[in-house]
C-alpha positions, 0 to 999 in steps of 0.5 A: 852172075845177074843184075839182080841187086839181092844176089851176089855173083856166086848167086847166093842172097844177099842184102844190098849194100846201101851204106853209100846211098844218100839219106832223102825223106821217103814216103810209101803209100800201100792199099788193100782190102777185105770183103765180108759178108753183111753181118760181119760189115754191120758188126763191125761198124755198129762196134759189136764184134765180140773180140773188141774194136776192130778197127782200133786193134788193126791200126795198132796191129799195122803200125807194129808190123811196119816198125818190125818189117825187117824181121819179117821180110828177110833181106829188108833193112831196118829203117827208122820210120818217122811216121806210120799212118793206117787209114781204115774205111769201112763200108758195107762190104768190108773195109779198105785199108791204106798205109802210109809209111815215112823216114829219112834214110838211104832205102825205101819204106815201100815193103813197110807200107805194104806190111802195115796194110797186110797185118791191118787186113790179117787183123781184121779177118781175125776178130771177125772170123767168127762172124764170117770165116769166108772174108777175103783180103786181096787187092794189096798193093803200092800206091806211090812212093817219093824220094830216093834216087828214083823219084816219085812213082804213081800207080797209074789211074 
């Protein structure tokens, strides 16, 4: 019916069989941003957000989300992640989140990196929404990936 990998011959959704794929080291890096008012950014920088240490909680939330990606994305394979790193870079207008996920396996970790980024950003919103309900989350994207049959890919500059 289609050349789409997640659809069978009858058009039904299916999980791709990766059983015959070679396990390789795979790394994916994703990034996103939350913009906020100066008041919210200042409170975050000072550590005075009433709910606690926003950046520490967002980091843990991102790591937890990466580990549970297959429970959130319907046709995503569970992966034995070997590493999840969440970098949070605050500035006077918001926070940039960069998630790096790695594993050795038969399929990539792009969705884990994207999920980690998204949940870390949502956690920042949740913890700072009392200060600024107009915060905007966006620009979530894959920056690069390595490993597997398709090899390396990086977002063009």
